[in-house]
N, C-alpha and C positions, 0 to 999 in steps of 0.2 A: 584404610585408601589410601591408596599413590597421591601427590597432591595435581596433577591431571582429570581422573577421575572426580576430583573433591567441583577441579573446574566445568565439567561438561555436565554433573548433577547442580552444581549452581543455577547454570545457566538452560538446562530442561526445566529443573523448578522456576526460576525469571517470563522461563516464556511461554509458562504455563497458568503460570500468575495475570503473566498478561490479559492472556485466550481471553480468560476464568471472567476477571477484572471489564472488558473491552463487551465478554457478552453477558453480563448481567447491567453492562448501563447499551442494554441495545432493547430494545423488546423489538419480536417478531411480524413486526410490519414495519420497521423501518427497511430491517434485514432487504425484507420483500419490497419498500419500496425502492430501495437500492441500489438492486437490482436488476428492477427496470426501469428507474436511473441508466448503472453501466449500461443496461440493456441496451438506448438509443443514443444515452450521449458518449460512449467509452468507448464500443466490443466491438467501432469500424478498424482501431488501431489497439483494444487492448484484450485477449486474453483473461481471465479466469477460474481458468477449472487443469483442477491437475493435468502435467501432463501436456497437456494443452500448447498452440504456435504461441508462436511470436514472432508479431505482424510488425508493421511497425513499429508500437512494444513494446514495449517487455509483458512476461506475461505473468501479471501481479496475484498472481495462486502465488497467498505462502505471504505476502510482503509484509507484510507484522511486522515490527526486531530488521528484515535485511537492510545493511541502507543503501542509499540510493546510487549507484550509478555501480551496483556491484550483481548481480543477476549474470554468471556465465553466458555466451555464447554472444550479448548483444549487445549491439553497437551504440554505448550513450555517447553523448557529446561530453566534452574537457569539465564544465562545469557542473553538472549531472555527479559524476566523475569525487568533482571537486569538493564537490557540498560534505557527503560522507556524513549526512542527516541518515537520523535514522526513523525508518516510516514510524508509526504510530501513529490513533491518530488524528492532535496535532497536529503534529507536522501534516499529513493526507490533504487537508479540510486545514490547512495555510495555502499548500497544493498549489491542488483543487482550485480554489479561488481564486487566484491570478500567477498560477504555472513562473510565467518572465519576472518576473517583483520576484516567485519568495527561489527561484531557480537561475537566476541571469547566464541569459547565456543560452536556457538547455534546448535540445530540438522540438521538442512535443507545439504543437500548433494549434491551441487551443486557448481560449480566453478565458475559460472560467470557466464558473460557473457562484451567478449573484449569492443562490439562497445559500445562506447558512444551511438549515435544512434536508434542503438536497445535498448539505458538503457532505452535513451527517450520516445519510444515510446510505451513503455509497458507505461510505467510511467502517460503517455497519456492517454491509453487501462483504466490502474488501473483510473485510479482519474475522466474517464468519468459511471465508475460502482457507479453513490451514493445512 
């Protein structure tokens, strides 16, 4: 097998393992709660649908495994590009808790979500959008 094919295969397997682990950690009720919270708190600025629009914020479909500031076609703050964090449950929860604290200088005008259970539910919902 060519070395590039091995790298691609490893990347795909890693992504599938991450998504499977996320799905195992999230009950359907959490995903549903996260969908409702996303609808009330996040959908004013973000879409999470495949092929959905870029709005005030980037489309969050397929967020897990993506580097911050990397979605083509969206104008990110330099702070978000420089952070270069890979979005996973823990990084997303930290960001949702205090966006300005996690990425100082982000353009996101959101004060944060206080409830850890709510942040996890939003993370579960976004993890289901693959």
